[in-house]
N, C-alpha and C positions, 0 to 999 in steps of 0.2 A: 827388301822386297818391293817397297813402294817406288824406290828408285828404278828398279828393273821394270816395273809396270809402266811408269811414265816414259821410260826410254823406249819400250816396246811399242806403246801406243803412239808415241811421236813418230817412230820409224814407220809405222803402218800409214799414218796420215800422210807422211811425206812421200811414201810410195804410191799410194792409191788415191791421193787427193782427199777431199772431205768425204768421209764415209757416212752412209746413211743406213738404210735397210740392207739385209744381206743381198748381194748381187747388184747393189746400187752404188753410184758415185756421181759426182757433179760432172755434167757434160764437158765443161771447161777443163776440168782436171783430166778427163779422158783424152780430149784432144791435145792438150798441152803435153801429154806424155807419149804422144806418137813419136816413134824413133825418127831421127833425122835421116835424110837421104832418100833414096828410091824406095817405094813401097810395092809389094807384090800385087796387092788387090784391094780395091775399095768396093764395098757393097752398099748401095744407096737405096733405102726403102722410102716409102711415101711420108709417113708421120708416125707418132707413137702408137703403141697398142691402146685400144679402148679401155682395157682393164689390165691391172698389174704391170703397168709400164714403169720402167726405170729410165734413167737418163742416157743410157747407152743404147743406141738403136739395136733392135732385134734381141736384146737381152731381157731376161725377166729376173724376179728375185731368187729363183732356185732352178737348178737343172730339171727337177721334176715338173715344173711348170712349162719348161721349154719342150720337153719330149713328150708331148701329147699329140694326138692325131691332127688337130686343127691349128697348131701353132707354127707360124712361119719361121720363127727363129730356129726351132728344132729341125726343120726341113733344111735350112741353110747350113747348119752344122753338120747334119748328115751328108750333105753334098760336098762339104769340105773334108770329109773323112772321119768325123767324129760321130760314131754311132753312139746310141744311148749307153750301151755297155761300156765302151771305152772311155767315154766322158765321165761317167760315174766312177769308174775304177780309178781314173787319173785324178779327178777333182772332187770326188764325193758329191755333195749337193751344191757345191760352190760355183755358181755360174760366173760370178765376177772374175775369179781366178782363170777360168777358161778364156774369157773374152780379153783379159789382159795378156794372156799367153799368146793369143792370136795376134794382138796388137804388136807385141814384141817380135813376132814372126813376119811383121809387115802386112797383116790383114786387118783392115779398119772398117767399122761399120758407121754409116752416116744416115741421116734422113734428109729428104728434100725440103721438108718443113718441120720446124720444131714448135709444136704446140704445147702450151703449158697445161699439164693434166690437172693441175690444182686450181686453174683459173676457169670460172664458170663460162666466161664468154668465149675463150678460145677452145676449151675442151669440148664444147658442143659440136665442133666441126671435125673432131677426130674421126677418121674412117670415112668421111664424106669425099665425094669426088672432088679433085682439085679444080677450082674454077678461077680463070684468069682475073676477072673483075674483082673477086674477093681475096685471092691468094697471092697475087703477083709480088706484093710487097713482102709478104712472108717468105716467099721463095728467094727473093733477093737477099733478105736478112740471113737466111740460112746459108746461102751460098757464100756470103762474106765470112761466116764462121768455118765453112768447110773448104774454102778455096786452097788454103796452104796444104791440106792433105790431098785434095784432088790433083793438084798440079804436080804431085810427086808420084802418082800411081801409074804403074805399067799397064794395068787393066782396071777398068771401072765398070761395074754392073749396075745399070739403072733399072730397078725393079718396078714393073707395072707403070703406074702414073708418074713415077720419078723421071720417066723419060721426057716429061714436059719441060725439064730443065733445058733440053736441047732446043726445043721449039720456042720457048718463051724467053730464054736468056741467050739469044743468038750471039755467037762470037766469044763468049766467055770460055776460058779453058776448063775443060772437065777431066783432063788427064795430063800426064807428063808429055813433053814433046816427043812425038813418036810412039805414044801410048795408044791404047785402044779403048773406046767407049762402046759398051754392048747394051742395047735396049732390049730387055728380055721380059718374058711373062713374069708376073708376080709369083713368089713361091707358095702362095696359098694353095692348099691341097684341093680346093674346090675349083681351081682354074679349069676352064673348059678346053683350053688349048693343050690337050694332053701330050701330043708328040713334042711340042716345044718344051712343055713343062718337064717331061722326062729327060729330054736332052740336056737341060740345065740343072734340074733339082733332084734327080735321082741320086741315091747314095753314091758318094765319091765323084759325081759328075763334074763338079767344079774343080775339085782337086786334080783330077786327071786332065781336064781341058787346059788348065794353065800350068801344069807340072809342078804343083805345090807340094812341098815336103815339110812335114812337121815332125820335129825330133821326138815329141812326147808320144806320138802314136806310131812311129815308125815300126816298132816291134810289137807294141801293145795290142794294137788292133788286129794284127794277123792272129794272135793267140785267141782273140775273142770271137772271131768270125767263124 
């Protein structure tokens, strides 16, 4: 029995990287597990959540935390075709498994800046407007981590202030050759640009816009809608 336990635990760590809380894994492990070759879509947010953040951008510790009215992560998942009902039926409360399934399908989540939520000095800037004088070095460091993923993406969505990557790091590749970079409104439900918000973040909007097909929800979601 002990042999089986250690074998299972070792396999889990090998598959998911260093595991922490439910829904969490180290960002380096998440990025190193991105499939080789072309990627369908990369979604870039600004920085971590101010509360309940994990190291995978847009993810939280559980699906129940994602699918609340004011959580941008749940909005993005809905736009990809994962309604609350379908996500919970397929993955229970396990947000990590859903984000890893998306990664295997070539959909990856990044941040423009990676602030350490456990560091008092950097965490105090989470959620604040990105300022060039203060944040340009952080943008450059994050780009160095993200570059290998971005340059293989057919489509990249820069959400809200993440579009400052285009202005402040001119000339750096933000998508695959021939790919497309889309600077769009942030998925925050409070966004005042309602027409653009609906065009990008309404349920199924991103999935339909880019012709994304996910095998796990192909039949499941139709039964639940």
